[in-house]
N, C-alpha and C positions, 0 to 999 in steps of 0.2 A: 362160866366165866366171870370174877364179882367186879366189878371196879376197880379197890386196891391192889389183886391181882393182874388187871390190864395196865394199870396205872407201870406195877413194878415192873410188867414184861418192858414194857415201851423204855421204860428208864434205864433198860437195862440194857436195850439195841441202841440208843441217843450215843452210844459212844462209836466214835468209826471203828476203833481196833478189836469192841466186844460185836458192832454188827458184822465185820468179815471172818472172826473165830465163828459165827453161827452157821456165813452162808457157808462156810470151808464144810463146817462140819457137816453139813445138808448136801452140799455136793459132794462130800466122802463116802464111804464106803459105808453098809447100813448100819453093822458093827461098831461104827466111829475110828475114830484116831487115838492112837498113842500120843501122849500129852509132849512128847518126844516130835515127833513127824509134824503134831499142832502147830508146837514153835518153829521148825522150821519153814514148813509152807508159809507161814506167819511174818519168820526173820522177826520176832522180836524176842528178850529174853526171857525166860526161863521163868522169872520172881512178878513182871508185867503180867504173865501168861496166868501163872499164880489166881493172881487180884483180879482179873479180867474175868475168869471162868467162874469165880466166885461170886461175883455178880451176877453171871448168866444162871450158875447153877440157884441162885439165893431166889430167883425170877421163874423160876422153873424150867426153862429154857434146856437146859443140859445139863445132862447126870451122866459120871462115872462107875465105872466099874475095875475094880483093879483081876490082876491076870498075873501072879505071881509078881516079879518086880515090877512089872507095868502097868499105868493107868491108859485105863484105857476113854474118852469123853466120848459121845456122841450126842447129836440135837436131837432133842423132845419133841418131832417135829409135829408131834399131836395136841404141844401144847399151844405152837404156832395155828393150829387151825382151831384151836380152839376160840383164840384172840381172833383173826379174823372173822372166824365169826359173831362172836362179840362187839366185834367195832361195825359188821354191815346187816348184825341181826334186823334193823329197821331199815334197811335200804328199800329201794322200790315197793314200801307200803305194806310190806313184807312178804313179798312174792317173794319163791322159792331162788329165783334166777332173776338177774339185773341184766336190762340190756345191753349191747356194747355200749359207749357211747358213742355220740352220733360227730363228726368231726366239727359241723356248724354250731353244734351247740355247745357254750360259751362256759354254762353252766354243771353243775355236777349229775355222773351218769343217772343217777339215781333221785326220785323224784316224786 
């Protein structure tokens, strides 16, 4: 993942409804949720959901597929893993695993 893609993903997740949408999709079935199910779950109008899904789709965080008259949306978990890898790639001086944070340490877990 490059910086531009990371910024796009972070900006897309930087809105409460888009973050809730992504989290709802991650918690849902692997095949995703129908747009109507997602809208009902979030309790927002369809037009608002469409706009938020557009931003998440443009950031590569969700994808959808048509099943007849139903559009099913799923989180692209692999994109979130790529974002996390990008954010943590230099953590702990390049070690593959960072130790858990020490409660007595007021600094970051990775040094």
